[in-house]
ZADRENLO-499521 format. One record per residue (C-alpha): residue in three letters; y, z, x. Coordinates in steps of 0.001 Angstrom, whole numbers, plus 500000, padded with zeros to 6 digits. Layout:
REM residues N
+--------+--------+--------+--------+
: residu :     yy :     zz :     xx :
+--------+--------+--------+--------+
:    ALA :      Y :      Z :      X :
...
+--------+--------+--------+--------+
//
This chain:
REM residues 469
+--------+--------+--------+--------+
: residu :     yy :     zz :     xx :
+--------+--------+--------+--------+
:    UNK : 500000 : 500000 : 500000 :
:    UNK : 503350 : 498997 : 501542 :
:    UNK : 506057 : 501623 : 501819 :
:    UNK : 509211 : 501487 : 499755 :
:    UNK : 511237 : 500192 : 502675 :
:    UNK : 508796 : 497653 : 504062 :
:    UNK : 509382 : 494825 : 501517 :
:    UNK : 513198 : 495059 : 501506 :
:    UNK : 513559 : 491383 : 502367 :
:    UNK : 511427 : 490467 : 499387 :
:    UNK : 513415 : 492606 : 496984 :
:    UNK : 516720 : 491316 : 498275 :
:    UNK : 515208 : 487865 : 497946 :
:    UNK : 514309 : 488241 : 494325 :
:    UNK : 517121 : 490085 : 492620 :
:    UNK : 520288 : 490180 : 494687 :
:    UNK : 521641 : 486988 : 493154 :
:    UNK : 521312 : 488567 : 489714 :
:    UNK : 523895 : 491169 : 490638 :
:    UNK : 526607 : 488753 : 491675 :
:    UNK : 528776 : 489743 : 488727 :
:    UNK : 528841 : 490287 : 485034 :
:    UNK : 530107 : 487040 : 483552 :
:    UNK : 532748 : 484381 : 483943 :
:    UNK : 535757 : 483029 : 482107 :
:    UNK : 536944 : 486229 : 480550 :
:    UNK : 540564 : 485464 : 479816 :
:    UNK : 542279 : 488338 : 481569 :
:    UNK : 541569 : 489149 : 485201 :
:    UNK : 537967 : 489672 : 486254 :
:    UNK : 535756 : 489880 : 483162 :
:    UNK : 538276 : 491566 : 480847 :
:    UNK : 539203 : 490058 : 477484 :
:    UNK : 542849 : 490325 : 476499 :
:    UNK : 542430 : 488390 : 473232 :
:    UNK : 542888 : 491395 : 470945 :
:    UNK : 545572 : 490018 : 468594 :
:    UNK : 546166 : 486681 : 466901 :
:    UNK : 549917 : 487234 : 466707 :
:    UNK : 550059 : 488426 : 470324 :
:    UNK : 548383 : 485279 : 471640 :
:    UNK : 551427 : 483233 : 470602 :
:    UNK : 553520 : 485285 : 473046 :
:    UNK : 550850 : 485239 : 475807 :
:    UNK : 550626 : 488991 : 474983 :
:    UNK : 554085 : 489628 : 476396 :
:    UNK : 555480 : 493011 : 475392 :
:    UNK : 552150 : 494033 : 473871 :
:    UNK : 552684 : 497760 : 474416 :
:    UNK : 556122 : 497699 : 472737 :
:    UNK : 556133 : 494932 : 470107 :
:    UNK : 554219 : 496867 : 467363 :
:    UNK : 554318 : 493957 : 464892 :
:    UNK : 550979 : 494745 : 463259 :
:    UNK : 547938 : 497016 : 463417 :
:    UNK : 546598 : 495329 : 466582 :
:    UNK : 548952 : 497728 : 468355 :
:    UNK : 546053 : 500210 : 468063 :
:    UNK : 544503 : 498469 : 471076 :
:    UNK : 547654 : 497787 : 473093 :
:    UNK : 549540 : 501022 : 472328 :
:    UNK : 548495 : 503358 : 469485 :
:    UNK : 552014 : 504835 : 469360 :
:    UNK : 553103 : 501555 : 467757 :
:    UNK : 551504 : 502586 : 464456 :
:    UNK : 554648 : 504639 : 463746 :
:    UNK : 556440 : 501304 : 463185 :
:    UNK : 553959 : 500291 : 460427 :
:    UNK : 554770 : 501967 : 457085 :
:    UNK : 552024 : 502316 : 454511 :
:    UNK : 548567 : 500888 : 455199 :
:    UNK : 547707 : 497649 : 456954 :
:    UNK : 544552 : 495702 : 457764 :
:    UNK : 544324 : 492983 : 460429 :
:    UNK : 541379 : 490634 : 460927 :
:    UNK : 541476 : 488104 : 463764 :
:    UNK : 539206 : 485611 : 465508 :
:    UNK : 539681 : 483805 : 468818 :
:    UNK : 537884 : 480596 : 469795 :
:    UNK : 537735 : 480422 : 473598 :
:    UNK : 536976 : 477026 : 475156 :
:    UNK : 536493 : 477353 : 478930 :
:    UNK : 535838 : 474619 : 481482 :
:    UNK : 534225 : 475466 : 484836 :
:    UNK : 533221 : 472156 : 486456 :
:    UNK : 531514 : 472711 : 489797 :
:    UNK : 531656 : 470073 : 492555 :
:    UNK : 529286 : 470444 : 495484 :
:    UNK : 531037 : 470270 : 498861 :
:    UNK : 528115 : 470455 : 501285 :
:    UNK : 525918 : 473338 : 500101 :
:    UNK : 523117 : 473955 : 502572 :
:    UNK : 519772 : 475681 : 502964 :
:    UNK : 519110 : 478673 : 505208 :
:    UNK : 520257 : 477559 : 508693 :
:    UNK : 517057 : 479001 : 510193 :
:    UNK : 515227 : 476176 : 508416 :
:    UNK : 517384 : 473575 : 510195 :
:    UNK : 517229 : 474767 : 513777 :
:    UNK : 519795 : 477540 : 513407 :
:    UNK : 522672 : 475220 : 512491 :
:    UNK : 523982 : 474692 : 508927 :
:    UNK : 523108 : 471259 : 507556 :
:    UNK : 525786 : 470443 : 504930 :
:    UNK : 524310 : 468751 : 501881 :
:    UNK : 520758 : 469963 : 502495 :
:    UNK : 520569 : 472165 : 499371 :
:    UNK : 519374 : 469906 : 496517 :
:    UNK : 520665 : 470006 : 492957 :
:    UNK : 523314 : 468496 : 490711 :
:    UNK : 526824 : 469550 : 489687 :
:    UNK : 527428 : 471030 : 486246 :
:    UNK : 529894 : 472819 : 483959 :
:    UNK : 529136 : 476510 : 483512 :
:    UNK : 531659 : 477163 : 480755 :
:    UNK : 530403 : 478197 : 477329 :
:    UNK : 532436 : 478319 : 474123 :
:    UNK : 532561 : 481662 : 472331 :
:    UNK : 534294 : 483390 : 469418 :
:    UNK : 535818 : 486870 : 469886 :
:    UNK : 536635 : 488857 : 466703 :
:    UNK : 538983 : 491841 : 466178 :
:    UNK : 539512 : 494265 : 463283 :
:    UNK : 542226 : 496913 : 462855 :
:    UNK : 543292 : 499285 : 460095 :
:    UNK : 546309 : 501617 : 460174 :
:    UNK : 547316 : 504280 : 457646 :
:    UNK : 550490 : 506329 : 457248 :
:    UNK : 549433 : 509949 : 456639 :
:    UNK : 552959 : 511310 : 456195 :
:    UNK : 556479 : 510697 : 457447 :
:    UNK : 555564 : 511332 : 461101 :
:    UNK : 551751 : 511085 : 461369 :
:    UNK : 549737 : 507847 : 461391 :
:    UNK : 546018 : 507105 : 461888 :
:    UNK : 543973 : 503987 : 462455 :
:    UNK : 540883 : 502377 : 463925 :
:    UNK : 540274 : 499245 : 465947 :
:    UNK : 537021 : 497343 : 466546 :
:    UNK : 537067 : 494782 : 469336 :
:    UNK : 535475 : 493454 : 472540 :
:    UNK : 537531 : 494363 : 475650 :
:    UNK : 535090 : 492880 : 478211 :
:    UNK : 532697 : 489954 : 478177 :
:    UNK : 532035 : 486285 : 477516 :
:    UNK : 529305 : 484213 : 479105 :
:    UNK : 528229 : 481280 : 481227 :
:    UNK : 525157 : 479088 : 481149 :
:    UNK : 524192 : 476678 : 483944 :
:    UNK : 521501 : 473973 : 483797 :
:    UNK : 518270 : 474965 : 485545 :
:    UNK : 518368 : 472199 : 488153 :
:    UNK : 521944 : 472676 : 489312 :
:    UNK : 522666 : 473231 : 492979 :
:    UNK : 523610 : 476888 : 492491 :
:    UNK : 520515 : 477824 : 490494 :
:    UNK : 519495 : 480490 : 493047 :
:    UNK : 522851 : 482185 : 492527 :
:    UNK : 523114 : 482067 : 488726 :
:    UNK : 521717 : 480538 : 485567 :
:    UNK : 522624 : 482691 : 482560 :
:    UNK : 525249 : 485436 : 482665 :
:    UNK : 525997 : 487186 : 479382 :
:    UNK : 528116 : 490275 : 478839 :
:    UNK : 528987 : 491638 : 475411 :
:    UNK : 530978 : 494752 : 474527 :
:    UNK : 531700 : 496420 : 471214 :
:    UNK : 534547 : 498936 : 471273 :
:    UNK : 535231 : 501323 : 468371 :
:    UNK : 538657 : 502905 : 468835 :
:    UNK : 539877 : 505539 : 466281 :
:    UNK : 543496 : 506509 : 467029 :
:    UNK : 546392 : 508649 : 465844 :
:    UNK : 550151 : 508349 : 466369 :
:    UNK : 552936 : 510879 : 465987 :
:    UNK : 556640 : 510221 : 465642 :
:    UNK : 557798 : 513090 : 467869 :
:    UNK : 561504 : 512319 : 467390 :
:    UNK : 563521 : 509521 : 465891 :
:    UNK : 563425 : 507837 : 469333 :
:    UNK : 560000 : 508788 : 470722 :
:    UNK : 556518 : 507970 : 469422 :
:    UNK : 553242 : 509114 : 470981 :
:    UNK : 549686 : 507892 : 470431 :
:    UNK : 546133 : 508655 : 471501 :
:    UNK : 542750 : 507076 : 470840 :
:    UNK : 539068 : 507563 : 471646 :
:    UNK : 536808 : 504637 : 472596 :
:    UNK : 533077 : 504467 : 471910 :
:    UNK : 531963 : 501359 : 473766 :
:    UNK : 528622 : 499534 : 473692 :
:    UNK : 527757 : 497227 : 476605 :
:    UNK : 524927 : 494663 : 476748 :
:    UNK : 524315 : 492511 : 479841 :
:    UNK : 521813 : 489747 : 480682 :
:    UNK : 521699 : 488009 : 484076 :
:    UNK : 519253 : 485397 : 485323 :
:    UNK : 518775 : 483008 : 488235 :
:    UNK : 516131 : 480846 : 489845 :
:    UNK : 514155 : 482350 : 492729 :
:    UNK : 512997 : 480233 : 495693 :
:    UNK : 509617 : 481943 : 496063 :
:    UNK : 508669 : 479496 : 498812 :
:    UNK : 511446 : 480851 : 500998 :
:    UNK : 510524 : 484411 : 499957 :
:    UNK : 506915 : 483762 : 501019 :
:    UNK : 507995 : 482414 : 504406 :
:    UNK : 510333 : 485369 : 504803 :
:    UNK : 507440 : 487770 : 504271 :
:    UNK : 505308 : 485795 : 506691 :
:    UNK : 507854 : 486198 : 509491 :
:    UNK : 508864 : 489800 : 508787 :
:    UNK : 507370 : 492130 : 511413 :
:    UNK : 505535 : 495299 : 510463 :
:    UNK : 504014 : 494109 : 507169 :
:    UNK : 500205 : 494436 : 506912 :
:    UNK : 498285 : 491136 : 506881 :
:    UNK : 496571 : 491065 : 504538 :
:    UNK : 497837 : 491621 : 501874 :
:    UNK : 501073 : 490057 : 503131 :
:    UNK : 500806 : 486345 : 503989 :
:    UNK : 501119 : 484340 : 507165 :
:    UNK : 503112 : 481105 : 507321 :
:    UNK : 499823 : 479231 : 507127 :
:    UNK : 498928 : 481116 : 503926 :
:    UNK : 502229 : 480060 : 502338 :
:    UNK : 501758 : 476422 : 503360 :
:    UNK : 498156 : 476303 : 502177 :
:    UNK : 499116 : 477792 : 498802 :
:    UNK : 502045 : 475383 : 498376 :
:    UNK : 504562 : 478249 : 498420 :
:    UNK : 507016 : 476509 : 500753 :
:    UNK : 510837 : 476525 : 500652 :
:    UNK : 512383 : 474655 : 497687 :
:    UNK : 508885 : 473802 : 496378 :
:    UNK : 507910 : 476995 : 494507 :
:    UNK : 510754 : 477996 : 492215 :
:    UNK : 510454 : 480764 : 489670 :
:    UNK : 512921 : 482838 : 487700 :
:    UNK : 514241 : 486398 : 487559 :
:    UNK : 516028 : 488013 : 484638 :
:    UNK : 517603 : 491449 : 484269 :
:    UNK : 518947 : 492825 : 480991 :
:    UNK : 520277 : 496210 : 479985 :
:    UNK : 522535 : 498077 : 477575 :
:    UNK : 524367 : 501384 : 477257 :
:    UNK : 527077 : 503368 : 475453 :
:    UNK : 530121 : 504747 : 477248 :
:    UNK : 533173 : 506806 : 476271 :
:    UNK : 536852 : 506595 : 477129 :
:    UNK : 540345 : 507099 : 475749 :
:    UNK : 543749 : 505449 : 475518 :
:    UNK : 547259 : 506903 : 475499 :
:    UNK : 550598 : 505404 : 474572 :
:    UNK : 554278 : 506137 : 474181 :
:    UNK : 557197 : 504116 : 472813 :
:    UNK : 560795 : 505054 : 473564 :
:    UNK : 563407 : 503536 : 471263 :
:    UNK : 566222 : 503348 : 473817 :
:    UNK : 568645 : 501767 : 471336 :
:    UNK : 568280 : 500440 : 467820 :
:    UNK : 567474 : 496995 : 469235 :
:    UNK : 565601 : 497927 : 472451 :
:    UNK : 562337 : 499768 : 473058 :
:    UNK : 560022 : 500460 : 475997 :
:    UNK : 556288 : 500936 : 475661 :
:    UNK : 553928 : 502573 : 478135 :
:    UNK : 550171 : 502402 : 477547 :
:    UNK : 547085 : 503542 : 479447 :
:    UNK : 543405 : 502766 : 478820 :
:    UNK : 540918 : 504879 : 480742 :
:    UNK : 537982 : 503847 : 482889 :
:    UNK : 534666 : 503811 : 481033 :
:    UNK : 531479 : 504505 : 482972 :
:    UNK : 528470 : 502578 : 481711 :
:    UNK : 524938 : 503566 : 482744 :
:    UNK : 522769 : 500633 : 481718 :
:    UNK : 519036 : 500884 : 481083 :
:    UNK : 516862 : 497819 : 480645 :
:    UNK : 514195 : 495532 : 482115 :
:    UNK : 513680 : 493221 : 485065 :
:    UNK : 511386 : 490275 : 484271 :
:    UNK : 509942 : 487642 : 486604 :
:    UNK : 508471 : 484186 : 486133 :
:    UNK : 506382 : 483545 : 489259 :
:    UNK : 504870 : 480124 : 490108 :
:    UNK : 501077 : 479990 : 490381 :
:    UNK : 501258 : 479118 : 494082 :
:    UNK : 502955 : 482412 : 494933 :
:    UNK : 501250 : 484485 : 492244 :
:    UNK : 497939 : 483901 : 494006 :
:    UNK : 499376 : 485539 : 497124 :
:    UNK : 500761 : 488471 : 495127 :
:    UNK : 497330 : 488950 : 493570 :
:    UNK : 495987 : 490000 : 496958 :
:    UNK : 497527 : 493405 : 496328 :
:    UNK : 501272 : 493007 : 496852 :
:    UNK : 502825 : 495168 : 494100 :
:    UNK : 505999 : 493143 : 493696 :
:    UNK : 507570 : 490820 : 491125 :
:    UNK : 505918 : 492520 : 488159 :
:    UNK : 508085 : 493290 : 485153 :
:    UNK : 509628 : 496745 : 485434 :
:    UNK : 512303 : 498985 : 483985 :
:    UNK : 515698 : 498706 : 485679 :
:    UNK : 519018 : 500548 : 485588 :
:    UNK : 522560 : 500060 : 486856 :
:    UNK : 525948 : 501731 : 486615 :
:    UNK : 529321 : 500057 : 486368 :
:    UNK : 532813 : 501500 : 486003 :
:    UNK : 534858 : 499348 : 483633 :
:    UNK : 538417 : 499649 : 484940 :
:    UNK : 541449 : 501459 : 483588 :
:    UNK : 544718 : 499654 : 482862 :
:    UNK : 548384 : 500670 : 482768 :
:    UNK : 551002 : 498584 : 480938 :
:    UNK : 554797 : 498738 : 480767 :
:    UNK : 556375 : 496615 : 478038 :
:    UNK : 559856 : 495765 : 476763 :
:    UNK : 561034 : 494565 : 473360 :
:    UNK : 564690 : 493620 : 472839 :
:    UNK : 566093 : 492233 : 469584 :
:    UNK : 569170 : 490115 : 470245 :
:    UNK : 569665 : 489736 : 466485 :
:    UNK : 567428 : 489539 : 463384 :
:    UNK : 566295 : 486054 : 464425 :
:    UNK : 565578 : 486382 : 468175 :
:    UNK : 563404 : 488868 : 470091 :
:    UNK : 562651 : 488962 : 473823 :
:    UNK : 559365 : 490416 : 475104 :
:    UNK : 558217 : 491282 : 478627 :
:    UNK : 555227 : 493034 : 480130 :
:    UNK : 553599 : 494095 : 483404 :
:    UNK : 549992 : 495336 : 483437 :
:    UNK : 548006 : 496853 : 486309 :
:    UNK : 544190 : 496862 : 486347 :
:    UNK : 542123 : 499064 : 488663 :
:    UNK : 539557 : 496404 : 489602 :
:    UNK : 538921 : 497950 : 493043 :
:    UNK : 536486 : 500270 : 491243 :
:    UNK : 534168 : 497234 : 491158 :
:    UNK : 533293 : 497322 : 494861 :
:    UNK : 529553 : 496841 : 494418 :
:    UNK : 526857 : 496498 : 491794 :
:    UNK : 523653 : 498432 : 492420 :
:    UNK : 520400 : 497934 : 490495 :
:    UNK : 517579 : 500487 : 490655 :
:    UNK : 513975 : 499758 : 489664 :
:    UNK : 511230 : 501899 : 488167 :
:    UNK : 508713 : 500129 : 490414 :
:    UNK : 508764 : 502373 : 493530 :
:    UNK : 507965 : 499393 : 495765 :
:    UNK : 511278 : 497738 : 494948 :
:    UNK : 514251 : 499415 : 496620 :
:    UNK : 517746 : 499326 : 495167 :
:    UNK : 519446 : 495954 : 495164 :
:    UNK : 523098 : 496102 : 496199 :
:    UNK : 525564 : 493247 : 495771 :
:    UNK : 528979 : 493764 : 497420 :
:    UNK : 531872 : 492722 : 495171 :
:    UNK : 534982 : 493827 : 497129 :
:    UNK : 537396 : 493318 : 494220 :
:    UNK : 541060 : 494269 : 494478 :
:    UNK : 543520 : 495679 : 491954 :
:    UNK : 545533 : 493131 : 489995 :
:    UNK : 548807 : 492623 : 488133 :
:    UNK : 549550 : 490563 : 485039 :
:    UNK : 553135 : 489537 : 484225 :
:    UNK : 554266 : 487980 : 480952 :
:    UNK : 557451 : 486909 : 479197 :
:    UNK : 557789 : 485830 : 475578 :
:    UNK : 560125 : 485228 : 472658 :
:    UNK : 559973 : 485434 : 468865 :
:    UNK : 562166 : 483356 : 466540 :
:    UNK : 562455 : 484120 : 462793 :
:    UNK : 564528 : 481445 : 461017 :
:    UNK : 563879 : 483104 : 457643 :
:    UNK : 561673 : 485661 : 455933 :
:    UNK : 558758 : 483208 : 455610 :
:    UNK : 558270 : 481700 : 459063 :
:    UNK : 557907 : 483186 : 462546 :
:    UNK : 557656 : 481145 : 465742 :
:    UNK : 556402 : 482496 : 469063 :
:    UNK : 556178 : 481375 : 472661 :
:    UNK : 555139 : 482946 : 475936 :
:    UNK : 554330 : 482548 : 479616 :
:    UNK : 552084 : 484738 : 481765 :
:    UNK : 550730 : 484932 : 485292 :
:    UNK : 547368 : 486627 : 485756 :
:    UNK : 546088 : 487587 : 489203 :
:    UNK : 542404 : 487372 : 490127 :
:    UNK : 540676 : 490404 : 491664 :
:    UNK : 538571 : 488118 : 493881 :
:    UNK : 540363 : 487825 : 497201 :
:    UNK : 538006 : 485678 : 499311 :
:    UNK : 535944 : 482527 : 498803 :
:    UNK : 532945 : 484396 : 500224 :
:    UNK : 533270 : 487147 : 497571 :
:    UNK : 533376 : 484635 : 494727 :
:    UNK : 530141 : 483837 : 492889 :
:    UNK : 529259 : 481278 : 490208 :
:    UNK : 528921 : 484136 : 487735 :
:    UNK : 532638 : 484925 : 488112 :
:    UNK : 534393 : 482032 : 489863 :
:    UNK : 537774 : 483400 : 488832 :
:    UNK : 541149 : 482598 : 490311 :
:    UNK : 544838 : 483156 : 489526 :
:    UNK : 545854 : 481603 : 486218 :
:    UNK : 549064 : 480656 : 484440 :
:    UNK : 549376 : 480905 : 480646 :
:    UNK : 551451 : 478764 : 478282 :
:    UNK : 551224 : 479965 : 474679 :
:    UNK : 552641 : 479057 : 471262 :
:    UNK : 552225 : 480647 : 467846 :
:    UNK : 553284 : 480369 : 464217 :
:    UNK : 553349 : 483042 : 461521 :
:    UNK : 553546 : 482342 : 457776 :
:    UNK : 554272 : 484997 : 455180 :
:    UNK : 551985 : 484138 : 452267 :
:    UNK : 553259 : 486871 : 449955 :
:    UNK : 554949 : 490259 : 450046 :
:    UNK : 551705 : 491838 : 451253 :
:    UNK : 549945 : 489098 : 453190 :
:    UNK : 550692 : 487026 : 456319 :
:    UNK : 548809 : 484504 : 458440 :
:    UNK : 549284 : 483990 : 462191 :
:    UNK : 547839 : 481240 : 464347 :
:    UNK : 548209 : 480810 : 468079 :
:    UNK : 547254 : 478514 : 470921 :
:    UNK : 547218 : 479064 : 474673 :
:    UNK : 546322 : 476873 : 477619 :
:    UNK : 545405 : 478536 : 480896 :
:    UNK : 545941 : 476617 : 484122 :
:    UNK : 543546 : 477936 : 486766 :
:    UNK : 544310 : 477475 : 490465 :
:    UNK : 541899 : 475318 : 492453 :
:    UNK : 538927 : 477553 : 493122 :
:    UNK : 536803 : 477375 : 496269 :
:    UNK : 533458 : 479122 : 496609 :
:    UNK : 531364 : 479857 : 499706 :
:    UNK : 528631 : 482098 : 498304 :
:    UNK : 525514 : 483360 : 500066 :
:    UNK : 522240 : 483735 : 498146 :
:    UNK : 520907 : 486970 : 499620 :
:    UNK : 517321 : 486072 : 498719 :
:    UNK : 517016 : 482953 : 500835 :
:    UNK : 520330 : 482724 : 502705 :
:    UNK : 520981 : 479370 : 501041 :
:    UNK : 524748 : 478769 : 500890 :
:    UNK : 526628 : 477426 : 497842 :
:    UNK : 529771 : 475600 : 498972 :
:    UNK : 532072 : 473807 : 496571 :
:    UNK : 535038 : 473928 : 494230 :
:    UNK : 535579 : 474674 : 490561 :
:    UNK : 537902 : 472654 : 488361 :
:    UNK : 538653 : 475222 : 485675 :
:    UNK : 540864 : 475553 : 482635 :
:    UNK : 540784 : 477435 : 479333 :
:    UNK : 541993 : 476661 : 475816 :
:    UNK : 542262 : 479459 : 473246 :
:    UNK : 542787 : 479126 : 469488 :
:    UNK : 543444 : 482234 : 467390 :
:    UNK : 543868 : 482982 : 463696 :
:    UNK : 544821 : 486315 : 462155 :
:    UNK : 545197 : 487624 : 458617 :
:    UNK : 547424 : 490656 : 457984 :
:    UNK : 547295 : 492515 : 454671 :
:    UNK : 549589 : 495411 : 453706 :
:    UNK : 548550 : 497916 : 451034 :
+--------+--------+--------+--------+
//
């Protein structure tokens, strides 16, 4: 029986690529989702912690409920249409297989688009308890989205499917402390579900075991065993898949200071939420390599798995200024503590598989936005906004095809229509320009290198219904 540390190369070979990230194309930095309001999208979410136009303020700043008399319900949906076209720029196999020198273009496979269209819903309800006390609840998805690559693409050993879904239930209260100061607080119960998969080059894994010193032979193979079985590099692909879920808890705080009758500042904080995922690791092993495992190598059998991730806190400062009843200016700056995501570690119930650790090395980010609202009359509202969103991924070598993010620039437009005294409809559209994105990612299982560029962009369509009671 091999020791826990003896097959480390094999374990790294099988699973490390699974831990390259959580998902791609979330529309704030990293894998956060900022699409929490249909009206806010039209302003590129500028001034979100101060605008308090509707009950979606429960997410952005619960103190804003003090600006919503009576009761109000908001239902919104966001159609997110991402593009993530990968172009191969000389990806190559493990240099040890080519005489110790990289051979650009030696890694086979085709280019593909990893983007996948999704719909993100939101629900909010606010209620005025008395003259100074307000309560509400929000249900939304603050992190997530997904990507899906074709099985034969050149980066298959790095990523195939990456799915991340969150459900956040956020009851909140707000208190009008003075005529100029409002305070709010909320609790978040958050469900997280993650699935990650990638192809595994079991031929390269077999050869890696054959050349690793200190492993008993048998059961571990020689190079001749791998060749005889047909388990040779790039000729014996299988698949690995890890999935897990958990519940986590957090809170949010907010304050709005009405500096003057026409000017207010909003400050909002959402806490970190620690998620301890429990799930399964599953393997599809080709017959050529399974025969070698059957000799008594207790690896690549389905097993329970666990991982922990700290979903980051955010801090926002927002401004709303009404020039007159028709024109409003909005501005916002938001900080996200992405440096918490420095690595992703997966632990396995199988004692022969040591922890898999994928360095992430993310940095903290800022998001800046500026927007305007124009109300020509009591029926129509027109919105516009610009935003600049920093990526937490600082280096091409830290970028993976699960999250090939880069800095992005938003241009957004929106229209609101007052259907009746108690009902209004908002629609919005945003286009996100993503900077040219280079990737130089190592597959820790085989040391194959994915080298290329992503041509990325995102279109977002939102619709929101607001009902006052």
